N, CA, C and O atoms as CSV, one atom per row, in Angstrom:
chain,resi,resn,atom,element,x,y,z
A,1,UNK,N,N,0.830,-1.192,0.000
A,1,UNK,CA,C,0.000,0.000,0.000
A,1,UNK,C,C,0.868,1.247,0.000
A,1,UNK,O,O,1.880,1.315,0.698
A,2,UNK,N,N,0.473,2.200,-0.767
A,2,UNK,CA,C,1.221,3.452,-0.784
A,2,UNK,C,C,0.795,4.327,0.393
A,2,UNK,O,O,-0.296,4.183,0.944
A,3,UNK,N,N,1.661,5.199,0.739
A,3,UNK,CA,C,1.419,6.085,1.862
A,3,UNK,C,C,1.778,7.489,1.429
A,3,UNK,O,O,2.888,7.734,0.957
A,4,UNK,N,N,0.851,8.406,1.585
A,4,UNK,CA,C,1.070,9.788,1.198
A,4,UNK,C,C,1.340,10.606,2.452
A,4,UNK,O,O,0.475,10.729,3.319
A,5,UNK,N,N,2.523,11.156,2.546
A,5,UNK,CA,C,2.872,11.998,3.687
A,5,UNK,C,C,2.570,13.445,3.335
A,5,UNK,O,O,3.049,13.972,2.331
A,6,UNK,N,N,1.773,14.070,4.173
A,6,UNK,CA,C,1.376,15.453,3.938
A,6,UNK,C,C,2.453,16.420,4.417
A,6,UNK,O,O,3.173,16.147,5.378
A,7,UNK,N,N,2.547,17.535,3.737
A,7,UNK,CA,C,3.412,18.630,4.166
A,7,UNK,C,C,2.617,19.425,5.208
A,7,UNK,O,O,1.707,20.177,4.860
A,8,UNK,N,N,2.963,19.257,6.462
A,8,UNK,CA,C,2.175,19.848,7.544
A,8,UNK,C,C,2.244,21.373,7.566
A,8,UNK,O,O,1.306,22.019,8.033
A,9,UNK,N,N,3.330,21.962,7.076
A,9,UNK,CA,C,3.402,23.427,6.992
A,9,UNK,C,C,2.379,23.954,5.985
A,9,UNK,O,O,1.757,24.992,6.213
A,10,UNK,N,N,2.211,23.250,4.889
A,10,UNK,CA,C,1.208,23.636,3.890
A,10,UNK,C,C,-0.192,23.496,4.467
A,10,UNK,O,O,-1.061,24.331,4.215
A,11,UNK,N,N,-0.409,22.445,5.238
A,11,UNK,CA,C,-1.709,22.258,5.890
A,11,UNK,C,C,-2.002,23.449,6.794
A,11,UNK,O,O,-3.105,23.995,6.762
A,12,UNK,N,N,-1.025,23.854,7.597
A,12,UNK,CA,C,-1.221,25.015,8.487
A,12,UNK,C,C,-1.581,26.275,7.695
A,12,UNK,O,O,-2.477,27.023,8.086
A,13,UNK,N,N,-0.892,26.501,6.599
A,13,UNK,CA,C,-1.153,27.681,5.778
A,13,UNK,C,C,-2.564,27.650,5.175
A,13,UNK,O,O,-3.244,28.675,5.130
A,14,UNK,N,N,-2.990,26.495,4.722
A,14,UNK,CA,C,-4.331,26.370,4.137
A,14,UNK,C,C,-5.425,26.643,5.155
A,14,UNK,O,O,-6.453,27.232,4.818
A,15,UNK,N,N,-5.217,26.226,6.387
A,15,UNK,CA,C,-6.212,26.444,7.436
A,15,UNK,C,C,-6.414,27.931,7.677
A,15,UNK,O,O,-7.539,28.372,7.913
A,16,UNK,N,N,-5.348,28.702,7.621
A,16,UNK,CA,C,-5.428,30.140,7.891
A,16,UNK,C,C,-6.297,30.879,6.879
A,16,UNK,O,O,-6.784,31.972,7.168
A,17,UNK,N,N,-6.498,30.295,5.692
A,17,UNK,CA,C,-7.306,30.953,4.667
A,17,UNK,C,C,-8.804,30.780,4.892
A,17,UNK,O,O,-9.596,31.555,4.355
A,18,UNK,N,N,-9.208,29.787,5.672
A,18,UNK,CA,C,-10.630,29.542,5.898
A,18,UNK,C,C,-10.834,28.896,7.268
A,18,UNK,O,O,-11.268,27.749,7.367
A,19,UNK,N,N,-10.520,29.639,8.308
A,19,UNK,CA,C,-10.536,29.119,9.667
A,19,UNK,C,C,-11.912,28.576,10.054
A,19,UNK,O,O,-11.999,27.501,10.649
A,20,UNK,N,N,-12.979,29.291,9.732
A,20,UNK,CA,C,-14.315,28.839,10.134
A,20,UNK,C,C,-14.684,27.503,9.500
A,20,UNK,O,O,-15.314,26.666,10.147
A,21,UNK,N,N,-14.306,27.295,8.260
A,21,UNK,CA,C,-14.576,26.013,7.601
A,21,UNK,C,C,-13.876,24.882,8.345
A,21,UNK,O,O,-14.487,23.856,8.641
A,22,UNK,N,N,-12.593,25.070,8.646
A,22,UNK,CA,C,-11.830,24.023,9.319
A,22,UNK,C,C,-12.308,23.814,10.749
A,22,UNK,O,O,-12.296,22.689,11.249
A,23,UNK,N,N,-12.728,24.887,11.407
A,23,UNK,CA,C,-13.272,24.760,12.772
A,23,UNK,C,C,-14.522,23.888,12.760
A,23,UNK,O,O,-14.740,23.094,13.676
A,24,UNK,N,N,-15.335,24.036,11.733
A,24,UNK,CA,C,-16.565,23.246,11.625
A,24,UNK,C,C,-16.289,21.771,11.313
A,24,UNK,O,O,-17.141,20.919,11.562
A,25,UNK,N,N,-15.107,21.465,10.771
A,25,UNK,CA,C,-14.798,20.077,10.425
A,25,UNK,C,C,-14.259,19.265,11.598
A,25,UNK,O,O,-14.126,18.046,11.486
A,26,UNK,N,N,-13.949,19.904,12.709
A,26,UNK,CA,C,-13.362,19.192,13.849
A,26,UNK,C,C,-14.223,18.003,14.298
A,26,UNK,O,O,-13.679,16.909,14.449
A,27,UNK,N,N,-15.541,18.157,14.520
A,27,UNK,CA,C,-16.332,16.991,14.939
A,27,UNK,C,C,-16.319,15.859,13.910
A,27,UNK,O,O,-16.330,14.686,14.283
A,28,UNK,N,N,-16.297,16.195,12.638
A,28,UNK,CA,C,-16.257,15.161,11.602
A,28,UNK,C,C,-14.924,14.422,11.623
A,28,UNK,O,O,-14.886,13.200,11.477
A,29,UNK,N,N,-13.842,15.152,11.804
A,29,UNK,CA,C,-12.524,14.522,11.899
A,29,UNK,C,C,-12.422,13.649,13.148
A,29,UNK,O,O,-11.789,12.593,13.126
A,30,UNK,N,N,-13.044,14.095,14.225
A,30,UNK,CA,C,-13.032,13.287,15.440
A,30,UNK,C,C,-13.686,11.927,15.187
A,30,UNK,O,O,-13.166,10.900,15.623
A,31,UNK,N,N,-14.808,11.916,14.494
A,31,UNK,CA,C,-15.486,10.653,14.193
A,31,UNK,C,C,-14.643,9.796,13.256
A,31,UNK,O,O,-14.550,8.583,13.441
A,32,UNK,N,N,-14.030,10.416,12.254
A,32,UNK,CA,C,-13.187,9.656,11.319
A,32,UNK,C,C,-12.014,9.013,12.054
A,32,UNK,O,O,-11.697,7.849,11.809
A,33,UNK,N,N,-11.372,9.749,12.944
A,33,UNK,CA,C,-10.229,9.225,13.681
A,33,UNK,C,C,-10.671,8.152,14.674
A,33,UNK,O,O,-9.975,7.153,14.855
A,34,UNK,N,N,-11.810,8.350,15.312
A,34,UNK,CA,C,-12.366,7.339,16.208
A,34,UNK,C,C,-12.542,6.018,15.458
A,34,UNK,O,O,-12.232,4.947,15.980
A,35,UNK,N,N,-13.038,6.112,14.239
A,35,UNK,CA,C,-13.242,4.926,13.414
A,35,UNK,C,C,-11.910,4.320,12.971
A,35,UNK,O,O,-11.755,3.098,12.979
A,36,UNK,N,N,-10.955,5.152,12.587
A,36,UNK,CA,C,-9.648,4.657,12.144
A,36,UNK,C,C,-8.933,3.842,13.212
A,36,UNK,O,O,-8.179,2.922,12.893
A,37,UNK,N,N,-9.166,4.174,14.472
A,37,UNK,CA,C,-8.492,3.474,15.561
A,37,UNK,C,C,-9.264,2.253,16.043
A,37,UNK,O,O,-8.778,1.504,16.890
A,38,UNK,N,N,-10.445,2.052,15.517
A,38,UNK,CA,C,-11.259,0.914,15.944
A,38,UNK,C,C,-12.186,1.238,17.086
A,38,UNK,O,O,-12.779,0.336,17.677
A,39,UNK,N,N,-12.325,2.520,17.412
A,39,UNK,CA,C,-13.257,2.933,18.458
A,39,UNK,C,C,-12.701,2.750,19.850
A,39,UNK,O,O,-11.486,2.709,20.044
A,40,UNK,N,N,-13.583,2.641,20.811
A,40,UNK,CA,C,-13.202,2.398,22.202
A,40,UNK,C,C,-12.409,3.514,22.842
A,40,UNK,O,O,-12.449,4.666,22.410
A,41,UNK,N,N,-11.678,3.137,23.895
A,41,UNK,CA,C,-10.885,4.118,24.636
A,41,UNK,C,C,-9.830,4.761,23.748
A,41,UNK,O,O,-9.643,5.977,23.786
A,42,UNK,N,N,-9.141,3.957,22.952
A,42,UNK,CA,C,-8.092,4.488,22.082
A,42,UNK,C,C,-8.663,5.516,21.107
A,42,UNK,O,O,-8.059,6.563,20.875
A,43,UNK,N,N,-9.823,5.212,20.541
A,43,UNK,CA,C,-10.469,6.127,19.607
A,43,UNK,C,C,-10.888,7.437,20.261
A,43,UNK,O,O,-10.712,8.512,19.686
A,44,UNK,N,N,-11.443,7.343,21.465
A,44,UNK,CA,C,-11.828,8.555,22.197
A,44,UNK,C,C,-10.606,9.389,22.554
A,44,UNK,O,O,-10.639,10.616,22.466
A,45,UNK,N,N,-9.533,8.725,22.956
A,45,UNK,CA,C,-8.277,9.404,23.294
A,45,UNK,C,C,-7.749,10.167,22.077
A,45,UNK,O,O,-7.366,11.331,22.194
A,46,UNK,N,N,-7.728,9.527,20.930
A,46,UNK,CA,C,-7.233,10.162,19.706
A,46,UNK,C,C,-8.113,11.332,19.298
A,46,UNK,O,O,-7.609,12.376,18.884
A,47,UNK,N,N,-9.413,11.165,19.411
A,47,UNK,CA,C,-10.356,12.183,18.942
A,47,UNK,C,C,-10.462,13.384,19.869
A,47,UNK,O,O,-10.739,14.491,19.408
A,48,UNK,N,N,-10.251,13.190,21.155
A,48,UNK,CA,C,-10.474,14.279,22.105
A,48,UNK,C,C,-9.191,14.855,22.709
A,48,UNK,O,O,-9.221,15.925,23.316
A,49,UNK,N,N,-8.064,14.153,22.548
A,49,UNK,CA,C,-6.781,14.650,23.059
A,49,UNK,C,C,-5.675,14.380,22.048
A,49,UNK,O,O,-4.729,13.656,22.357
A,50,UNK,N,N,-5.772,14.948,20.840
A,50,UNK,CA,C,-4.786,14.620,19.812
A,50,UNK,C,C,-3.352,15.012,20.161
A,50,UNK,O,O,-2.415,14.362,19.698
A,51,UNK,N,N,-3.160,16.045,20.955
A,51,UNK,CA,C,-1.798,16.471,21.301
A,51,UNK,C,C,-1.111,15.483,22.235
A,51,UNK,O,O,0.119,15.449,22.292
A,52,UNK,N,N,-1.871,14.685,22.962
A,52,UNK,CA,C,-1.311,13.745,23.929
A,52,UNK,C,C,-1.372,12.299,23.440
A,52,UNK,O,O,-0.930,11.392,24.144
A,53,UNK,N,N,-1.908,12.077,22.259
A,53,UNK,CA,C,-2.197,10.734,21.768
A,53,UNK,C,C,-0.951,9.920,21.464
A,53,UNK,O,O,0.027,10.432,20.919
A,54,UNK,N,N,-1.002,8.660,21.821
A,54,UNK,CA,C,0.007,7.680,21.422
A,54,UNK,C,C,-0.658,6.310,21.416
A,54,UNK,O,O,-1.690,6.101,22.053
A,55,UNK,N,N,-0.053,5.390,20.691
A,55,UNK,CA,C,-0.527,4.018,20.660
A,55,UNK,C,C,0.523,3.170,21.371
A,55,UNK,O,O,1.679,3.121,20.952
A,56,UNK,N,N,0.121,2.512,22.433
A,56,UNK,CA,C,1.021,1.643,23.181
A,56,UNK,C,C,1.558,0.563,22.245
A,56,UNK,O,O,0.821,0.041,21.409
A,57,UNK,N,N,2.821,0.235,22.383
A,57,UNK,CA,C,3.452,-0.752,21.488
A,57,UNK,C,C,2.826,-2.133,21.612
A,57,UNK,O,O,2.958,-2.949,20.699
A,58,UNK,N,N,2.156,-2.410,22.705
A,58,UNK,CA,C,1.511,-3.711,22.899
A,58,UNK,C,C,0.152,-3.800,22.222
A,58,UNK,O,O,-0.440,-4.877,22.150
A,59,UNK,N,N,-0.342,-2.670,21.726
A,59,UNK,CA,C,-1.675,-2.634,21.129
A,59,UNK,C,C,-1.616,-3.184,19.707
A,59,UNK,O,O,-0.759,-2.776,18.923
A,60,UNK,N,N,-2.491,-4.078,19.376
A,60,UNK,CA,C,-2.496,-4.671,18.041
A,60,UNK,C,C,-3.897,-4.682,17.448
A,60,UNK,O,O,-4.863,-4.301,18.109
A,61,UNK,N,N,-3.998,-5.106,16.236
A,61,UNK,CA,C,-5.294,-5.241,15.591
A,61,UNK,C,C,-5.961,-3.941,15.194
A,61,UNK,O,O,-7.185,-3.832,15.259
A,62,UNK,N,N,-5.190,-2.963,14.789
A,62,UNK,CA,C,-5.763,-1.690,14.358
A,62,UNK,C,C,-6.306,-1.808,12.937
A,62,UNK,O,O,-5.706,-2.491,12.106
A,63,UNK,N,N,-7.432,-1.153,12.642
A,63,UNK,CA,C,-7.984,-1.226,11.289
A,63,UNK,C,C,-7.135,-0.511,10.237
A,63,UNK,O,O,-7.202,-0.852,9.056
A,64,UNK,N,N,-6.342,0.470,10.652
A,64,UNK,CA,C,-5.465,1.218,9.748
A,64,UNK,C,C,-4.040,1.149,10.278
A,64,UNK,O,O,-3.819,0.875,11.458
A,65,UNK,N,N,-3.081,1.397,9.404
A,65,UNK,CA,C,-1.674,1.413,9.802
A,65,UNK,C,C,-1.428,2.530,10.817
A,65,UNK,O,O,-2.048,3.591,10.755
A,66,UNK,N,N,-0.523,2.275,11.739
A,66,UNK,CA,C,-0.208,3.272,12.773
A,66,UNK,C,C,0.208,4.609,12.164
A,66,UNK,O,O,-0.214,5.662,12.641
A,67,UNK,N,N,1.020,4.578,11.129
A,67,UNK,CA,C,1.495,5.838,10.538
A,67,UNK,C,C,0.342,6.641,9.955
A,67,UNK,O,O,0.365,7.871,10.000
A,68,UNK,N,N,-0.665,5.968,9.408
A,68,UNK,CA,C,-1.832,6.683,8.877
A,68,UNK,C,C,-2.666,7.272,10.008
A,68,UNK,O,O,-3.174,8.388,9.903
A,69,UNK,N,N,-2.801,6.514,11.086
A,69,UNK,CA,C,-3.539,7.022,12.252
A,69,UNK,C,C,-2.817,8.229,12.836
A,69,UNK,O,O,-3.440,9.252,13.121
A,70,UNK,N,N,-1.501,8.110,13.013
A,70,UNK,CA,C,-0.736,9.237,13.562
A,70,UNK,C,C,-0.822,10.470,12.661
A,70,UNK,O,O,-0.896,11.592,13.161
A,71,UNK,N,N,-0.813,10.276,11.351
A,71,UNK,CA,C,-0.921,11.420,10.445
A,71,UNK,C,C,-2.289,12.092,10.589
A,71,UNK,O,O,-2.372,13.319,10.639
A,72,UNK,N,N,-3.344,11.310,10.654
A,72,UNK,CA,C,-4.689,11.868,10.809
A,72,UNK,C,C,-4.820,12.613,12.134
A,72,UNK,O,O,-5.413,13.690,12.184
A,73,UNK,N,N,-4.274,12.047,13.198
A,73,UNK,CA,C,-4.326,12.703,14.512
A,73,UNK,C,C,-3.514,13.992,14.488
A,73,UNK,O,O,-3.916,14.985,15.093
A,74,UNK,N,N,-2.387,13.989,13.805
A,74,UNK,CA,C,-1.575,15.205,13.693
A,74,UNK,C,C,-2.346,16.307,12.952
A,74,UNK,O,O,-2.271,17.477,13.329
A,75,UNK,N,N,-3.072,15.940,11.918
A,75,UNK,CA,C,-3.885,16.925,11.196
A,75,UNK,C,C,-4.955,17.499,12.116
A,75,UNK,O,O,-5.171,18.711,12.127
A,76,UNK,N,N,-5.629,16.645,12.890
A,76,UNK,CA,C,-6.628,17.129,13.842
A,76,UNK,C,C,-5.982,18.067,14.853
A,76,UNK,O,O,-6.561,19.099,15.193
A,77,UNK,N,N,-4.806,17.727,15.332
A,77,UNK,CA,C,-4.093,18.579,16.289
A,77,UNK,C,C,-3.775,19.942,15.677
A,77,UNK,O,O,-3.969,20.972,16.323
A,78,UNK,N,N,-3.295,19.952,14.450
A,78,UNK,CA,C,-2.965,21.211,13.778
A,78,UNK,C,C,-4.215,22.057,13.576
A,78,UNK,O,O,-4.201,23.262,13.826
A,79,UNK,N,N,-5.290,21.430,13.127
A,79,UNK,CA,C,-6.542,22.174,12.940
A,79,UNK,C,C,-7.010,22.751,14.271
A,79,UNK,O,O,-7.453,23.898,14.327
A,80,UNK,N,N,-6.917,21.972,15.334
A,80,UNK,CA,C,-7.317,22.464,16.658
A,80,UNK,C,C,-6.484,23.679,17.060
A,80,UNK,O,O,-7.028,24.685,17.514
A,81,UNK,N,N,-5.184,23.585,16.894
A,81,UNK,CA,C,-4.303,24.701,17.267
A,81,UNK,C,C,-4.605,25.951,16.460
A,81,UNK,O,O,-4.670,27.050,17.011
A,82,UNK,N,N,-4.789,25.789,15.161
A,82,UNK,CA,C,-4.978,26.941,14.275
A,82,UNK,C,C,-6.365,27.577,14.383
A,82,UNK,O,O,-6.541,28.738,14.015
A,83,UNK,N,N,-7.338,26.835,14.879
A,83,UNK,CA,C,-8.704,27.369,14.957
A,83,UNK,C,C,-9.120,27.751,16.370
A,83,UNK,O,O,-10.276,28.110,16.597
A,84,UNK,N,N,-8.193,27.678,17.325
A,84,UNK,CA,C,-8.478,28.166,18.667
A,84,UNK,C,C,-8.939,27.121,19.663
A,84,UNK,O,O,-9.302,27.472,20.786
A,85,UNK,N,N,-8.937,25.854,19.294
A,85,UNK,CA,C,-9.257,24.803,20.254
A,85,UNK,C,C,-8.001,24.423,21.028
A,85,UNK,O,O,-6.885,24.668,20.570
A,86,UNK,N,N,-8.185,23.826,22.198
A,86,UNK,CA,C,-7.072,23.291,22.964
A,86,UNK,C,C,-6.850,21.850,22.506
A,86,UNK,O,O,-7.704,21.000,22.758
A,87,UNK,N,N,-5.721,21.543,21.836
A,87,UNK,CA,C,-5.499,20.188,21.327
A,87,UNK,C,C,-5.281,19.144,22.419
A,87,UNK,O,O,-5.228,17.949,22.129
A,88,UNK,N,N,-5.153,19.584,23.674
A,88,UNK,CA,C,-5.027,18.651,24.788
A,88,UNK,C,C,-6.397,18.272,25.349
A,88,UNK,O,O,-6.525,17.298,26.090
A,89,UNK,N,N,-7.417,19.052,24.987
A,89,UNK,CA,C,-8.769,18.800,25.503
A,89,UNK,C,C,-9.794,19.382,24.535
A,89,UNK,O,O,-10.339,20.464,24.756
A,90,UNK,N,N,-10.040,18.648,23.473
A,90,UNK,CA,C,-11.058,19.074,22.514
A,90,UNK,C,C,-12.446,18.845,23.102
A,90,UNK,O,O,-12.597,18.068,24.045
A,91,UNK,N,N,-13.463,19.515,22.552
A,91,UNK,CA,C,-14.824,19.222,23.003
A,91,UNK,C,C,-15.127,17.736,22.779
A,91,UNK,O,O,-14.538,17.112,21.897
A,92,UNK,N,N,-16.029,17.177,23.562
A,92,UNK,CA,C,-16.369,15.763,23.366
A,92,UNK,C,C,-16.790,15.501,21.916
A,92,UNK,O,O,-17.478,16.302,21.285
A,93,UNK,N,N,-16.357,14.376,21.435
A,93,UNK,CA,C,-16.698,13.945,20.083
A,93,UNK,C,C,-18.217,13.762,20.008
A,93,UNK,O,O,-18.838,13.354,20.989
A,94,UNK,N,N,-18.821,14.061,18.847
A,94,UNK,CA,C,-20.267,13.815,18.719
A,94,UNK,C,C,-20.573,12.351,19.026
A,94,UNK,O,O,-19.856,11.453,18.583
A,95,UNK,N,N,-21.620,12.123,19.768
A,95,UNK,CA,C,-22.008,10.763,20.122
A,95,UNK,C,C,-22.888,10.200,19.017
A,95,UNK,O,O,-23.765,10.888,18.495
A,96,UNK,N,N,-22.649,8.973,18.675
A,96,UNK,CA,C,-23.440,8.318,17.640
A,96,UNK,C,C,-23.550,6.843,17.971
A,96,UNK,O,O,-22.710,6.296,18.686
A,97,UNK,N,N,-24.561,6.213,17.463
A,97,UNK,CA,C,-24.737,4.783,17.710
A,97,UNK,C,C,-23.794,4.022,16.798
A,97,UNK,O,O,-23.851,4.173,15.577
A,98,UNK,N,N,-22.925,3.205,17.381
A,98,UNK,CA,C,-21.912,2.530,16.574
A,98,UNK,C,C,-22.393,1.205,15.993
A,98,UNK,O,O,-21.622,0.507,15.334
A,99,UNK,N,N,-23.620,0.858,16.219
A,99,UNK,CA,C,-24.223,-0.362,15.642
A,99,UNK,C,C,-23.438,-1.622,15.977
A,99,UNK,O,O,-23.509,-2.609,15.244
A,100,UNK,N,N,-22.706,-1.598,17.055
A,100,UNK,CA,C,-21.982,-2.781,17.511
A,100,UNK,C,C,-20.771,-3.145,16.680
A,100,UNK,O,O,-20.296,-4.278,16.750
A,101,UNK,N,N,-20.252,-2.193,15.880
A,101,UNK,CA,C,-19.111,-2.531,15.025
A,101,UNK,C,C,-17.771,-2.246,15.670
A,101,UNK,O,O,-16.736,-2.647,15.138
A,102,UNK,N,N,-17.766,-1.560,16.810
A,102,UNK,CA,C,-16.494,-1.253,17.468
A,102,UNK,C,C,-16.344,-2.113,18.705
A,102,UNK,O,O,-15.338,-2.012,19.408
């Protein structure tokens, strides 16, 4: 599988051009990241505390590669920083019924 590494400085610059749009995407990104990690405690940790997030080396069975998860969490962290959220304590992720898939 190929892996596309984003230029995070470019991401920061793009956010500055439309802060309100990116601020509105935070809850959607939280749900996407929650899903990427397989849900549960790890997913909530990634979605609500991206600046403090890590995956314990003993953790296995992730639906996505660790590097992809870390990249997505880094993007959420950057968006949080640039739009005025605290990346150590984002608002709670929108609650949704997971239909028993996590």
